[in-house]
Kinemage of the C-alpha trace (Angstrom):
@kinemage 1
@onewidth
@group {chain A} dominant
@subgroup {mainchain}
@vectorlist {calphas} color= white
{ca unk a 1} P 0.354 6.758 7.518
{ca unk a 2} L 3.105 4.901 9.402
{ca unk a 3} L 4.243 1.500 8.224
{ca unk a 4} L 2.400 -1.509 9.597
{ca unk a 5} L 3.137 -5.222 9.904
{ca unk a 6} L 0.600 -7.521 8.261
{ca unk a 7} L 1.703 -11.086 8.799
{ca unk a 8} L 5.336 -11.339 7.713
{ca unk a 9} L 5.156 -8.199 5.565
{ca unk a 10} L 5.781 -4.524 6.285
{ca unk a 11} L 3.223 -2.327 4.530
{ca unk a 12} L 3.376 1.382 3.744
{ca unk a 13} L 0.118 3.027 2.700
{ca unk a 14} L 0.298 6.568 1.412
{ca unk a 15} L -1.611 9.195 -0.511
{ca unk a 16} L -0.357 11.404 -3.321
{ca unk a 17} L -2.009 14.679 -4.251
{ca unk a 18} L -2.979 15.011 -7.898
{ca unk a 19} L -1.219 17.728 -9.856
{ca unk a 20} L -3.528 20.048 -11.762
{ca unk a 21} L -6.712 18.581 -10.315
{ca unk a 22} L -8.234 18.291 -6.866
{ca unk a 23} L -7.988 14.976 -5.096
{ca unk a 24} L -5.725 12.263 -3.790
{ca unk a 25} L -4.724 8.820 -5.074
{ca unk a 26} L -3.783 5.731 -3.060
{ca unk a 27} L -0.230 4.337 -3.102
{ca unk a 28} L 1.056 1.100 -1.601
{ca unk a 29} L 4.463 -0.492 -0.913
{ca unk a 30} L 5.001 -3.960 0.550
{ca unk a 31} L 8.295 -5.231 1.961
{ca unk a 32} L 9.195 -8.787 2.899
{ca unk a 33} L 11.651 -10.213 5.408
{ca unk a 34} L 15.344 -9.457 4.989
{ca unk a 35} L 18.232 -10.978 6.922
{ca unk a 36} L 19.943 -7.563 6.915
{ca unk a 37} L 18.230 -5.143 9.333
{ca unk a 38} L 19.453 -2.172 7.259
{ca unk a 39} L 17.772 -3.434 4.083
{ca unk a 40} L 14.137 -4.029 3.240
{ca unk a 41} L 13.175 -6.624 0.641
{ca unk a 42} L 10.785 -4.737 -1.660
{ca unk a 43} L 8.238 -7.268 -2.970
{ca unk a 44} L 5.601 -4.763 -4.174
{ca unk a 45} L 7.283 -1.484 -5.193
{ca unk a 46} L 5.575 1.795 -4.374
{ca unk a 47} L 2.801 2.261 -6.885
{ca unk a 48} L -0.664 3.611 -7.304
{ca unk a 49} L -3.477 1.197 -6.470
{ca unk a 50} L -7.210 1.471 -7.243
{ca unk a 51} L -6.350 3.207 -10.492
{ca unk a 52} L -9.860 4.438 -11.267
{ca unk a 53} L -10.392 6.069 -7.871
{ca unk a 54} L -9.676 9.655 -6.819
{ca unk a 55} L -10.327 10.554 -3.183
{ca unk a 56} L -11.290 13.896 -1.717
{ca unk a 57} L -9.026 13.530 1.337
{ca unk a 58} L -5.587 12.139 2.081
{ca unk a 59} L -7.070 9.929 4.805
{ca unk a 60} L -9.546 8.315 2.387
{ca unk a 61} L -6.747 7.515 -0.075
{ca unk a 62} L -4.578 6.000 2.675
{ca unk a 63} L -7.520 3.920 3.906
{ca unk a 64} L -8.026 2.580 0.378
{ca unk a 65} L -4.342 1.637 0.124
{ca unk a 66} L -4.688 -0.182 3.459
{ca unk a 67} L -7.783 -2.024 2.206
{ca unk a 68} L -5.872 -3.145 -0.897
{ca unk a 69} L -2.969 -4.349 1.259
{ca unk a 70} L -5.314 -6.398 3.426
{ca unk a 71} L -6.914 -7.880 0.317
{ca unk a 72} L -3.503 -8.877 -1.009
{ca unk a 73} L -2.037 -10.245 2.216
{ca unk a 74} L -4.825 -11.921 4.161
{ca unk a 75} L -6.041 -15.446 3.463
{ca unk a 76} L -9.235 -15.374 1.434
{ca unk a 77} L -8.644 -11.727 0.571
{ca unk a 78} L -8.970 -12.505 -3.164
{ca unk a 79} L -5.504 -11.139 -3.842
{ca unk a 80} L -2.355 -12.982 -4.763
{ca unk a 81} L 0.337 -12.869 -2.123
{ca unk a 82} L 3.593 -11.229 -3.263
{ca unk a 83} L 6.452 -13.669 -3.889
């Protein structure tokens, strides 16, 4: 999934195939503003989200990562904004 701007943040949602088992897991990275266009300010390093969930398709895992990003970055989304 290509990166997307949500508010002032750049979000990368991805899916990683499980090794030794069928399924996909959701991964998320969030970057904040940087004054240097060649550098991204990593405020939420790439990591697995929704730890208890395994998805049958890559698209489902990416959609879950996107849902988590929206929860974290939108007002009233019940998630703390990255600092």
